[in-house]
N, CA, C and O atoms as a DFTB+ gen file, in Angstrom:
356 C
 N C O
     1  1       3.041     -11.361      12.837
     2  2       2.978     -10.756      11.590
     3  2       4.347     -10.175      11.501
     4  3       4.869      -9.581      12.444
     5  1       4.912     -10.360      10.354
     6  2       6.309      -9.830       9.977
     7  2       5.913      -8.256       9.386
     8  3       5.333      -8.046       8.320
     9  1       6.319      -7.344      10.237
    10  2       6.185      -5.900       9.742
    11  2       6.690      -5.779       8.398
    12  3       5.986      -5.393       7.465
    13  1       8.032      -6.141       8.278
    14  2       8.746      -5.986       6.949
    15  2       8.087      -6.470       6.188
    16  3       7.899      -5.770       5.193
    17  1       7.436      -7.766       6.197
    18  2       7.044      -8.739       4.855
    19  2       5.673      -7.733       4.541
    20  3       5.494      -7.373       3.378
    21  1       4.782      -7.322       5.544
    22  2       3.645      -6.583       5.110
    23  2       3.879      -5.183       4.495
    24  3       3.057      -4.595       3.793
    25  1       4.989      -4.764       4.810
    26  2       5.420      -3.393       4.141
    27  2       5.912      -3.657       2.667
    28  3       5.455      -3.038       1.706
    29  1       6.842      -4.590       2.574
    30  2       7.253      -5.071       1.202
    31  2       6.080      -5.492       0.363
    32  3       6.075      -5.201      -0.833
    33  1       5.216      -6.071       0.834
    34  2       4.130      -6.779      -0.075
    35  2       3.262      -5.456      -0.566
    36  3       2.879      -5.353      -1.731
    37  1       3.058      -4.701       0.197
    38  2       1.966      -3.459      -0.137
    39  2       2.634      -2.580      -0.860
    40  3       2.025      -2.018      -1.769
    41  1       4.118      -2.244      -0.605
    42  2       4.872      -1.275      -1.643
    43  2       4.976      -2.097      -2.992
    44  3       4.983      -1.468      -4.050
    45  1       5.051      -3.389      -2.996
    46  2       5.409      -3.938      -4.261
    47  2       4.097      -3.752      -5.364
    48  3       4.144      -3.514      -6.571
    49  1       2.863      -3.966      -4.429
    50  2       1.599      -3.808      -5.124
    51  2       1.415      -2.445      -5.663
    52  3       1.083      -2.225      -6.828
    53  1       1.665      -1.451      -4.687
    54  2       1.479       0.002      -5.145
    55  2       2.119       0.201      -6.247
    56  3       1.496       0.751      -7.155
    57  1       3.654      -0.222      -6.487
    58  2       4.360      -0.063      -7.297
    59  2       4.028      -0.615      -8.914
    60  3       4.376      -0.150     -10.000
    61  1       3.381      -1.552      -8.636
    62  2       2.762      -2.425      -9.997
    63  2       1.660      -1.410     -10.299
    64  3       1.568      -0.906     -11.419
    65  1       0.831      -1.111      -9.307
    66  2      -0.373      -0.368      -9.955
    67  2       0.024       1.001     -10.370
    68  3      -0.648       1.445     -11.302
    69  1       0.968       1.791      -9.896
    70  2       1.532       2.889     -10.436
    71  2       2.071       2.629     -12.018
    72  3       1.793       3.310     -13.006
    73  1       2.722       1.717     -11.963
    74  2       3.200       1.314     -13.446
    75  2       2.218       1.416     -14.430
    76  3       2.295       2.207     -15.370
    77  1       0.989       0.379     -14.180
    78  2      -0.158       0.474     -15.038
    79  2      -0.736       1.738     -15.288
    80  3      -1.141       2.111     -16.389
    81  1      -0.769       2.490     -14.070
    82  2      -1.558       3.880     -14.392
    83  2      -0.616       4.627     -15.086
    84  3      -1.203       5.225     -15.988
    85  1       0.440       4.844     -15.086
    86  2       1.647       5.205     -15.937
    87  2       1.360       5.119     -17.373
    88  3       1.237       6.028     -18.193
    89  1       1.267       3.681     -17.534
    90  2       0.853       3.159     -18.838
    91  2      -0.115       3.774     -19.697
    92  3      -0.026       4.164     -20.862
    93  1      -1.265       3.780     -18.693
    94  2      -2.390       4.263     -19.015
    95  2      -2.240       5.523     -19.701
    96  3      -2.572       5.802     -20.853
    97  1      -1.500       6.491     -18.518
    98  2      -1.652       8.086     -18.741
    99  2      -0.872       8.066     -20.480
   100  3      -1.366       8.598     -21.474
   101  1       0.137       7.470     -20.435
   102  2       0.968       7.500     -21.730
   103  2       0.133       7.034     -23.063
   104  3       0.471       7.408     -24.186
   105  1      -0.779       6.341     -22.869
   106  2      -1.428       5.568     -24.134
   107  2      -2.810       6.519     -24.330
   108  3      -3.099       7.021     -25.416
   109  1      -3.542       6.672     -23.222
   110  2      -4.950       7.020     -23.735
   111  2      -5.505       8.185     -22.642
   112  3      -5.774       9.328     -23.010
   113  1      -5.607       7.828     -21.552
   114  2      -6.517       8.625     -20.737
   115  2      -5.706       9.296     -19.707
   116  3      -5.437       8.656     -18.690
   117  1      -5.270      10.539     -19.844
   118  2      -4.114      11.131     -18.694
   119  2      -5.081      11.727     -17.586
   120  3      -4.762      11.597     -16.404
   121  1      -6.233      12.363     -17.930
   122  2      -7.039      12.651     -16.621
   123  2      -7.496      11.530     -15.680
   124  3      -7.531      11.706     -14.462
   125  1      -7.817      10.465     -16.219
   126  2      -8.278       9.296     -15.500
   127  2      -6.895       9.010     -14.571
   128  3      -6.960       9.043     -13.342
   129  1      -5.715       8.744     -15.248
   130  2      -4.603       8.257     -14.621
   131  2      -3.913       9.159     -13.666
   132  3      -3.131       8.697     -12.834
   133  1      -4.215      10.661     -13.766
   134  2      -3.455      11.602     -12.915
   135  2      -4.279      11.469     -11.470
   136  3      -3.716      11.665     -10.393
   137  1      -5.567      11.142     -11.580
   138  2      -6.393      10.937     -10.256
   139  2      -5.833       9.694      -9.727
   140  3      -5.579       9.713      -8.523
   141  1      -5.619       8.761     -10.286
   142  2      -5.373       7.463      -9.853
   143  2      -3.863       7.612      -9.186
   144  3      -3.589       6.991      -8.159
   145  1      -2.989       8.398      -9.781
   146  2      -1.732       8.495      -9.127
   147  2      -1.726       9.374      -7.788
   148  3      -0.917       9.195      -6.877
   149  1      -2.795      10.408      -7.787
   150  2      -2.933      10.993      -6.487
   151  2      -3.369      10.060      -5.285
   152  3      -3.007      10.219      -4.119
   153  1      -4.288       8.962      -5.798
   154  2      -4.763       8.418      -4.769
   155  2      -3.484       7.351      -4.447
   156  3      -3.219       7.002      -3.296
   157  1      -2.821       6.939      -5.497
   158  2      -1.698       6.134      -5.035
   159  2      -0.538       6.912      -4.125
   160  3       0.122       6.252      -3.322
   161  1      -0.379       7.942      -4.239
   162  2       0.344       8.822      -3.492
   163  2      -0.107       8.906      -2.139
   164  3       0.694       8.785      -1.211
   165  1      -1.468       9.126      -1.932
   166  2      -2.047       9.264      -0.560
   167  2      -1.913       7.824       0.075
   168  3      -1.599       7.694       1.258
   169  1      -2.196       6.605      -0.863
   170  2      -1.767       5.351      -0.030
   171  2      -0.233       5.027       0.524
   172  3       0.080       4.312       1.476
   173  1       0.681       5.834      -0.441
   174  2       2.087       5.394      -0.289
   175  2       2.406       6.429       1.142
   176  3       3.275       6.202       1.984
   177  1       1.633       7.371       1.137
   178  2       1.923       8.206       2.360
   179  2       1.428       7.668       3.809
   180  3       1.925       8.083       4.856
   181  1       0.562       6.858       3.763
   182  2       0.159       6.207       4.791
   183  2       1.025       4.833       5.029
   184  3       0.973       4.331       6.152
   185  1       1.707       4.296       4.154
   186  2       2.509       3.338       4.290
   187  2       3.740       3.715       4.814
   188  3       4.320       3.033       5.659
   189  1       4.259       4.956       4.282
   190  2       5.389       5.559       4.738
   191  2       5.223       5.830       6.157
   192  3       6.036       5.307       6.919
   193  1       4.339       6.534       6.615
   194  2       3.874       7.148       8.011
   195  2       4.276       5.773       8.897
   196  3       5.133       5.795       9.781
   197  1       3.441       4.457       8.475
   198  2       3.567       3.492       9.123
   199  2       4.990       2.777       9.482
   200  3       5.329       2.263      10.548
   201  1       5.665       2.895       8.346
   202  2       7.196       2.374       8.439
   203  2       7.882       2.955       9.417
   204  3       8.494       2.387      10.322
   205  1       7.757       4.242       9.199
   206  2       8.397       5.428      10.151
   207  2       8.007       5.180      11.570
   208  3       8.823       5.352      12.475
   209  1       7.227       4.926      11.711
   210  2       6.394       4.937      13.059
   211  2       6.886       3.562      13.873
   212  3       7.241       3.555      15.051
   213  1       6.832       2.475      13.047
   214  2       7.391       1.144      13.417
   215  2       8.810       1.334      13.849
   216  3       9.141       0.977      14.980
   217  1       9.817       1.964      12.884
   218  2      11.050       2.114      13.022
   219  2      11.237       2.639      14.383
   220  3      11.873       2.022      15.237
   221  1      10.644       3.857      14.596
   222  2      10.693       4.592      15.770
   223  2       9.733       4.395      17.071
   224  3       9.453       5.256      17.905
   225  1       9.349       3.187      17.033
   226  2       8.645       2.643      18.196
   227  2       7.489       3.794      18.461
   228  3       7.190       3.938      19.646
   229  1       6.906       4.506      17.650
   230  2       5.844       5.429      17.758
   231  2       4.626       4.876      18.308
   232  3       4.149       3.847      17.829
   233  1       4.054       5.521      19.341
   234  2       2.512       5.198      19.765
   235  2       1.534       5.049      18.516
   236  3       0.497       4.391      18.595
   237  1       1.885       5.620      17.511
   238  2       0.871       5.605      16.334
   239  2       0.862       3.994      15.524
   240  3      -0.070       3.423      14.957
   241  1       2.233       3.578      15.729
   242  2       2.156       2.346      14.913
   243  2       1.062       1.447      15.014
   244  3       0.712       1.018      13.914
   245  1       0.486       1.074      15.870
   246  2      -0.702       0.000      15.908
   247  2      -1.629       0.195      15.009
   248  3      -1.968      -0.622      14.153
   249  1      -2.210       1.637      15.227
   250  2      -3.233       2.303      14.288
   251  2      -2.896       2.380      12.943
   252  3      -3.734       2.097      12.087
   253  1      -1.607       2.778      12.611
   254  2      -1.023       2.932      11.299
   255  2      -0.944       1.468      10.726
   256  3      -1.205       1.376       9.526
   257  1      -0.633       0.334      11.381
   258  2      -0.358      -1.057      11.114
   259  2      -1.861      -1.432      10.579
   260  3      -2.047      -2.101       9.563
   261  1      -2.790      -0.965      11.312
   262  2      -4.179      -1.572      11.039
   263  2      -4.744      -1.051       9.441
   264  3      -5.239      -1.689       8.512
   265  1      -4.412       0.419       9.617
   266  2      -4.766       0.776       8.409
   267  2      -4.091       0.344       7.040
   268  3      -4.755       0.318       6.004
   269  1      -2.779       0.014       7.072
   270  2      -2.291      -0.795       6.075
   271  2      -2.679      -2.000       5.752
   272  3      -2.792      -2.450       4.611
   273  1      -2.955      -2.707       7.085
   274  2      -3.577      -3.937       6.925
   275  2      -4.925      -3.945       5.899
   276  3      -5.178      -4.811       5.061
   277  1      -5.592      -2.926       6.156
   278  2      -6.863      -2.715       5.478
   279  2      -6.567      -2.409       4.034
   280  3      -7.282      -2.804       3.112
   281  1      -5.479      -1.686       3.881
   282  2      -5.426      -1.083       2.427
   283  2      -4.910      -2.372       1.565
   284  3      -5.326      -2.623       0.434
   285  1      -4.034      -3.075       2.200
   286  2      -3.447      -4.182       1.611
   287  2      -4.310      -5.226       1.189
   288  3      -4.202      -5.794       0.102
   289  1      -5.367      -5.539       2.252
   290  2      -6.422      -6.295       1.974
   291  2      -7.138      -6.257       0.560
   292  3      -7.781      -7.234       0.178
   293  1      -7.020      -5.162      -0.177
   294  2      -7.440      -4.727      -1.355
   295  2      -6.826      -6.030      -2.369
   296  3      -7.436      -6.506      -3.326
   297  1      -5.663      -6.391      -1.953
   298  2      -4.841      -7.062      -2.943
   299  2      -4.692      -8.741      -2.398
   300  3      -3.760      -9.526      -2.568
   301  1      -6.058      -8.931      -1.654
   302  2      -6.193     -10.204      -1.051
   303  2      -6.071     -11.757      -1.610
   304  3      -5.800     -12.826      -1.063
   305  1      -6.413     -11.354      -3.004
   306  2      -6.489     -12.648      -4.093
   307  2      -5.084     -12.574      -4.734
   308  3      -4.851     -13.335      -5.673
   309  1      -4.030     -11.633      -4.260
   310  2      -2.860     -11.757      -5.147
   311  2      -1.934     -12.944      -4.469
   312  3      -1.823     -13.132      -3.257
   313  1      -1.308     -13.687      -5.490
   314  2      -0.558     -14.917      -4.971
   315  2       0.575     -14.797      -3.855
   316  3       1.107     -15.748      -3.283
   317  1       0.803     -13.644      -3.687
   318  2       1.999     -13.299      -2.672
   319  2       1.155     -12.911      -1.301
   320  3       1.796     -12.962      -0.251
   321  1      -0.236     -12.527      -1.240
   322  2      -0.975     -12.146      -0.274
   323  2      -0.835     -13.429       0.879
   324  3      -0.809     -14.623       0.584
   325  1      -0.758     -12.888       2.183
   326  2      -0.738     -14.085       3.138
   327  2      -1.733     -13.717       4.163
   328  3      -2.019     -12.564       4.484
   329  1      -2.233     -14.800       4.648
   330  2      -3.425     -14.410       5.581
   331  2      -3.025     -13.786       6.892
   332  3      -3.877     -13.257       7.606
   333  1      -1.824     -13.830       7.208
   334  2      -1.292     -13.019       8.568
   335  2      -1.534     -11.517       8.204
   336  3      -1.642     -10.752       9.162
   337  1      -1.647     -10.934       6.795
   338  2      -1.573      -9.698       6.476
   339  2      -3.111      -9.117       6.700
   340  3      -3.272      -7.902       6.585
   341  1      -4.174      -9.912       6.998
   342  2      -5.343      -9.683       7.178
   343  2      -5.798      -8.920       8.446
   344  3      -5.399      -9.373       9.519
   345  1      -6.583      -7.822       8.458
   346  2      -6.816      -7.062       9.620
   347  2      -7.213      -7.777      10.840
   348  3      -8.094      -8.619      10.664
   349  1      -6.774      -7.639      12.026
   350  2      -7.061      -8.245      13.211
   351  2      -6.083      -9.586      13.444
   352  3      -6.221     -10.306      14.433
   353  1      -5.139      -9.813      12.470
   354  2      -4.246     -10.995      12.548
   355  2      -3.014     -10.701      13.416
   356  3      -2.161     -11.571      13.592
């Protein structure tokens, strides 16, 4: 599995989701949207930690990769999702 492809796929989905939440905040439900932004920030932190760990050959990289694979699996029906992104692949 390409680490870069997984990172780029998941980061793009987070960007799309964040844009949708920001639209929601501007148009209707700021309280709901703020909680969603907090969750997105948390998921981005896990992704960033994985990217840094991979770059530095950190021993935490395999565990973080698995976490990102599980988080990215949420987007399993997206046209750009690849089977190789699935946990355990």
